[in-house]
N, C-alpha and C positions, 0 to 999 in steps of 0.2 A: 741694103739698108735704105730706109726712107720710103719704101713702097707702102701703098695702102692695101690693107687686107680686109675684105668684107666676107661675112658668112651670111648667105641668103637661104631662106627656107624654100620649099618646093613651090609655094605660092608667090614667091618674089619678095617677101618681107625681109628686111634686114634684121638679123639676129644680133650681130655685133660688127663693129668696125674699129680698126686700130692701125697704127703705123708700125712697120718693122723698125725696131731700135737696135737690134742685133742681127747677126746673120741667120740665126735659127729662131723659130717661134713654135710654141706648143699651143694648139687649140684644144681646149677641154670641152668635150661633148657630153660630159656626165649629166648635166642639168637640162638637157634638151630632150624633147619628145622623139619618138621613133619617126623615121622618114628620110627623105632625100634632101640633102643640103648641097649648095654650090658654094665653093670657096673661090673668090675672085681676088687675084693679086694684080695690082696695076701700079705702074710707075711711068711717068712721062706719057708717051703715046702707046706704050706696050701694055698688053693685058693677057693674063693666063687664067683659065678656069679649070677647076678640079671638082669632081663630084664625090660626095661622101654619103654612104647609106648608114644610118643609125638604126640598129636592130633592137 
């Protein structure tokens, strides 16, 4: 909890950003265009990146 979650498009633009308020979070990709997205989760000095392909 308390981590920052950002969704970035393939060209590096931020699609959305929010903080974890609970242990789980659902990211809804229904309203975004097809393409590659990077989900960045960061807290303190740690950062994890995940890739998602919207078809």
